[in-house]
N, C-alpha and C positions, 0 to 999 in steps of 0.2 A: 311873485308869491313864493316860489321855491328858489332857494339859493342854487345857482348853477354849479355843476360839478358834484353834486351829491348823488351817489348811486343808491337806488332803492330797490326793494322787492316787496311783494305782498305776502303777508303772514296770516295764516288761518287762525281766527280767534272765535271765542264764544262771547256774545254780547252780554254784559251785565245790565246795561241800560239800553233804551231804545236809541238807535242810531239812524242816520239817513245816508243812503248810498250817494256818493259823489257823482257817479255816472248817470243814474236814471232818476234820482231824487225819490226813490221808493223808501218807505220806512222799513227798517230792519228791527223787528221786535226783540226784546231781551230774551236770551236763551237760545237764539238762532246763530248759526255760523255766519261770519262775514270775514272779509280780508282787509287787514290794516297795513298801510304802507309804512315800512321801516327803513332806515338808512343801513347800508351794509357796513360802511367804515366810519361814518359820522352819525351823530344823533340827529334824528329828524323830529322836531318838536310836535307834540300831539295836536296842537292847534292847526298845523298846516298839513299833517298827515291825512291822506285820503282814506275813506272807508268805502269798500265795494261789496255789494251783496253777492251771494252765491250765484244768482242767476246771471248777472253781468260777467262775473268771473268765468263761468262755464261758457257763456256765449262768445266772449271776446278773447279771453286768455290774458295771462299776466303781461306778456310782451306788448300787446296792443294797448292795454290800459296804462301801463307805465310810459310808453312812447307818447301817448296823447299829452301827458304832463310836460314833456320836454319841448313841445312845440311852442 
């Protein structure tokens, strides 16, 4: 699913549309904060970029959420 070797980080965004958290499958309503995965040096296409709700981000943190993707 993800091309190996792309370094990513999670960036805080405000949703324009309803999104779904990749981690817990909870719906993220429009207007609420969520975290979008973006590539540091290379472009990460929006279709494979993960979206994480504020609850999961607070509970697990960026390092754990990104590390799960690398497995």
